[in-house]
C-alpha positions as CSV (number, residue, x, y, z in Angstrom):
1,M,6.8,-13.9,212.1
2,T,3.9,-15.0,214.2
3,E,2.5,-18.3,214.6
4,A,-0.3,-17.3,212.3
5,T,1.9,-16.7,209.5
6,R,4.4,-19.2,210.1
7,G,5.2,-21.6,207.3
8,S,4.3,-25.4,207.5
9,L,4.8,-28.5,205.3
10,A,2.7,-31.6,204.9
11,C,3.7,-34.3,202.4
12,V,0.8,-36.5,201.3
13,G,0.2,-39.5,199.0
14,V,-2.5,-39.7,196.4
15,G,-2.2,-43.4,196.3
16,M,-1.6,-45.4,193.0
17,T,-5.0,-45.4,191.1
18,L,-6.1,-41.8,189.9
19,G,-9.1,-40.7,192.1
20,S,-9.6,-43.8,193.9
21,H,-7.0,-43.7,196.7
22,L,-6.9,-40.2,197.9
23,T,-7.8,-40.1,201.8
24,P,-10.0,-37.4,202.9
25,L,-7.0,-36.1,205.2
26,A,-4.7,-36.0,202.3
27,R,-7.4,-34.0,200.3
28,G,-7.9,-31.6,203.1
29,H,-4.1,-30.8,203.2
30,I,-4.1,-30.0,199.5
31,E,-7.3,-27.9,199.6
32,S,-6.1,-25.9,202.7
33,A,-2.5,-25.2,201.4
34,D,-1.3,-22.0,200.2
35,V,0.8,-23.7,197.6
36,V,1.0,-27.2,196.4
37,F,3.9,-29.0,194.9
38,V,3.2,-32.3,192.9
39,G,5.5,-35.1,192.1
40,V,3.8,-37.8,190.4
41,S,4.9,-40.2,187.5
42,D,2.0,-39.7,185.2
43,G,0.7,-36.5,183.6
44,L,-3.1,-37.3,183.8
45,V,-2.6,-37.6,187.6
46,E,-0.8,-34.2,187.8
47,Q,-3.7,-32.7,185.9
48,W,-6.2,-34.3,188.2
49,V,-4.3,-32.7,191.2
50,R,-4.4,-29.3,189.6
51,R,-8.2,-29.4,189.7
52,L,-8.0,-29.5,193.6
53,H,-6.2,-26.1,193.9
54,A,-5.5,-23.0,192.1
55,D,-1.6,-22.9,192.6
56,V,-0.1,-26.3,192.0
57,R,3.5,-26.3,190.8
58,S,5.1,-29.5,189.2
59,L,8.3,-31.0,190.4
60,Q,8.8,-32.7,187.2
61,P,11.0,-29.9,185.5
62,F,13.7,-30.6,188.3
63,Y,14.5,-33.8,186.3
64,A,16.9,-33.6,183.5
65,E,18.8,-35.9,181.2
66,D,22.0,-37.0,182.9
67,K,21.2,-35.1,185.9
68,P,21.9,-37.3,189.2
69,R,18.9,-38.3,191.0
70,Q,20.3,-36.8,194.1
71,A,20.6,-33.3,192.7
72,T,16.9,-33.5,191.4
73,Y,15.7,-34.5,194.9
74,R,17.8,-31.8,196.6
75,D,16.2,-29.1,194.2
76,M,12.7,-30.3,194.9
77,V,13.3,-30.2,198.7
78,E,14.8,-26.5,198.4
79,A,11.7,-25.6,196.2
80,M,9.3,-26.7,199.0
81,L,11.3,-25.2,201.9
82,A,11.7,-21.9,200.3
83,E,7.8,-21.4,200.3
84,V,7.7,-22.7,203.7
85,R,10.4,-20.2,205.0
86,A,8.2,-17.5,203.3
87,G,5.4,-18.3,205.7
88,R,3.3,-20.4,203.6
89,R,1.3,-23.5,204.1
90,V,3.0,-26.0,201.8
91,C,1.6,-29.3,200.6
92,G,3.9,-31.7,198.7
93,V,1.9,-34.3,196.8
94,F,3.3,-37.4,195.7
95,Y,2.5,-40.7,193.9
96,G,1.5,-43.6,196.0
97,H,2.8,-43.4,199.6
98,P,5.0,-40.2,200.1
99,G,7.3,-42.2,202.3
100,V,7.8,-45.2,200.1
101,F,10.6,-44.9,197.7
102,A,10.5,-41.2,197.8
103,Q,13.6,-39.5,199.2
104,A,12.4,-36.0,198.6
105,P,9.4,-36.0,200.9
106,H,11.4,-37.6,203.9
107,E,14.3,-35.1,203.5
108,A,11.8,-32.1,203.1
109,V,10.1,-33.2,206.5
110,V,13.2,-33.6,208.4
111,R,14.7,-30.4,207.2
112,A,11.5,-28.4,207.9
113,R,11.4,-29.8,211.4
114,Q,15.1,-29.0,212.0
115,E,14.4,-25.3,211.1
116,G,11.7,-25.2,213.5
117,Y,8.7,-25.5,211.1
118,A,5.6,-27.7,211.6
119,A,6.0,-30.7,209.1
120,R,4.1,-34.1,208.8
121,M,3.7,-36.9,206.3
122,E,0.4,-38.5,205.8
123,P,0.4,-42.1,204.4
124,G,-1.1,-43.2,201.1
125,V,-2.0,-46.3,199.3
126,S,1.3,-47.7,198.1
127,S,2.4,-50.0,195.3
128,E,3.0,-52.5,198.1
129,D,-0.7,-52.5,199.1
130,C,-2.0,-52.8,195.7
131,L,0.4,-55.7,195.1
132,Y,-0.9,-57.7,198.1
133,A,-4.4,-57.4,196.9
134,D,-3.8,-57.9,193.2
135,L,-1.6,-61.0,193.8
136,G,-3.6,-62.3,196.5
137,L,-0.4,-62.3,198.8
138,D,-0.9,-62.1,202.6
139,P,2.4,-61.2,204.1
140,G,1.5,-62.9,207.4
141,K,1.3,-66.4,205.8
142,L,4.7,-67.1,204.8
143,G,6.5,-63.9,205.5
144,C,7.7,-61.2,203.1
145,Q,11.1,-59.7,202.5
146,H,11.4,-56.2,200.8
147,F,14.7,-54.8,199.2
148,E,15.3,-52.1,196.5
149,A,16.8,-54.1,193.7
150,T,20.2,-52.3,193.2
151,Q,21.0,-52.4,196.8
152,F,19.8,-56.1,196.8
153,M,22.6,-56.5,194.2
154,L,25.3,-54.5,195.8
155,H,25.2,-56.3,199.3
156,R,25.0,-59.9,200.5
157,R,21.7,-60.2,202.0
158,M,20.2,-63.0,204.3
159,V,17.7,-64.2,201.7
160,D,14.9,-66.6,203.3
161,S,13.7,-68.5,200.1
162,S,10.8,-70.0,202.3
163,A,9.3,-66.3,202.1
164,W,8.2,-64.1,199.5
165,L,11.0,-61.7,198.0
166,L,9.9,-58.2,196.7
167,L,12.5,-56.3,194.6
168,W,11.4,-52.7,194.2
169,Q,12.5,-50.6,191.5
170,V,13.7,-53.4,189.3
171,G,13.3,-51.3,186.3
172,I,16.4,-49.4,187.2
173,A,18.2,-52.4,188.7
174,G,21.9,-52.2,188.6
175,D,22.2,-48.5,188.0
176,L,25.3,-46.9,189.7
177,S,25.3,-43.4,187.8
178,G,22.4,-42.1,189.9
179,G,21.0,-40.6,186.6
180,R,19.3,-43.4,184.7
181,F,15.8,-44.4,184.8
182,E,16.1,-47.7,183.2
183,T,17.9,-51.0,183.2
184,D,19.3,-53.3,180.4
185,A,19.8,-57.0,179.9
186,G,23.4,-56.8,181.0
187,R,22.3,-55.4,184.4
188,L,19.4,-57.8,184.5
189,G,21.9,-60.6,183.9
190,V,23.8,-59.7,187.0
191,L,20.4,-59.6,188.9
192,L,19.8,-63.0,187.6
193,D,23.2,-64.3,188.9
194,V,22.4,-62.9,192.5
195,L,19.0,-64.5,192.4
196,T,20.1,-67.9,191.2
197,R,22.2,-68.2,194.4
198,H,18.9,-68.7,196.1
199,Y,16.4,-69.8,193.4
200,P,16.5,-72.3,190.6
201,A,16.6,-70.7,187.3
202,R,13.3,-72.3,186.3
203,H,11.5,-70.9,189.4
204,E,8.4,-68.8,188.5
205,V,8.5,-65.1,189.3
206,I,6.3,-62.3,188.7
207,V,6.6,-58.7,187.2
208,Y,4.1,-56.4,188.8
209,Q,3.0,-52.9,188.2
210,A,-0.2,-51.4,189.8
211,A,-2.8,-49.8,187.8
212,V,-2.6,-46.0,187.6
213,L,-5.8,-45.3,185.8
214,P,-9.2,-46.7,186.9
215,F,-9.8,-48.4,183.5
216,Q,-6.4,-50.0,183.5
217,E,-5.5,-53.6,184.8
218,P,-2.3,-54.1,186.9
219,R,0.7,-55.7,185.0
220,I,1.0,-59.4,186.3
221,E,3.5,-61.0,184.2
222,R,4.7,-64.5,185.1
223,M,7.9,-65.9,183.7
224,P,10.7,-68.1,184.7
225,L,13.5,-66.5,186.6
226,S,15.9,-67.2,183.6
227,A,13.8,-65.0,181.3
228,L,14.5,-62.1,183.5
229,P,17.2,-60.4,181.3
230,A,14.9,-60.3,178.4
231,A,12.1,-58.7,180.1
232,T,10.9,-55.3,179.3
233,L,10.8,-53.4,182.5
234,G,9.8,-49.8,183.6
235,M,10.5,-47.5,186.5
236,S,7.3,-48.6,188.4
237,D,7.7,-52.3,187.9
238,T,8.3,-54.7,190.8
239,L,9.8,-58.3,191.0
240,A,7.8,-60.6,193.2
241,V,9.5,-63.9,193.8
242,P,7.3,-66.6,195.5
243,P,9.1,-69.1,197.9
244,C,10.8,-72.0,196.4
245,R,11.1,-74.1,199.7
246,A,8.9,-75.1,202.6
247,L,9.1,-73.5,205.7
248,E,11.4,-75.5,208.2
249,P,10.0,-76.4,211.6
250,D,12.1,-75.9,214.5
251,P,11.3,-79.0,216.8
252,S,13.0,-77.7,220.0
253,I,11.0,-74.5,219.9
254,R,7.9,-76.3,219.3
255,S,8.6,-78.6,222.3
256,R,9.3,-75.6,224.6
257,L,6.0,-73.9,223.5
258,A,3.9,-77.1,223.9
259,S,5.3,-77.6,227.4
260,L,4.4,-73.9,228.3
261,A,0.8,-74.7,226.9
262,A,0.4,-77.7,228.8
263,G,1.0,-75.9,232.3
264,P,2.6,-76.9,235.4
């Protein structure tokens, strides 16, 4: 196979809001590809991508009830790599940022490179980016910690309650089956118990979801932490927990830095 016919892979993101977040570089990869695979969470977004290319193939059929997510992701990767191996320029189009909470794009890029094909990932506007704008949150002001919700529940993490805490995929918090796409009051009750190790039950938290369509508003629902088990949550929801205590100064470090600033 010559370099001219050798397959390649580009995984790009369409951003969060339909038509608003697609970068010129991502659009270029879509339009110049031989085949486009699309894995997005909204049917309207998928239909919009189909307007950009004649051969767009949905990755949604790989999902099935009670099918483990790991098996779904493996099938997605194999579908894309089969076309790469056949010498085609393949573009994988994913919701938001293709490298944020998206296992299949990462694995596909790694596998393609291991097999000697050119493969790259192009960033997109993620839910995190939208959250910063919609909540007016500057992560540089007080700091920000990010965890996947179930992983956060399963491991003892060092939580700094003087910084923001963001728990992603809270809509499937506590799922150990690998095949569910929802949580329930029991699992959220366990998450509540974990969080109240660090925050008072009355502490206000925010359930956030970025807008998908231009005419939509983001979900910004404030509630006391204690109300979390009764909340209605979806796959795309994030739990934002503001700090509950002030930053703690370190006098010794401050003194050392002041001495250095004063000079000899």
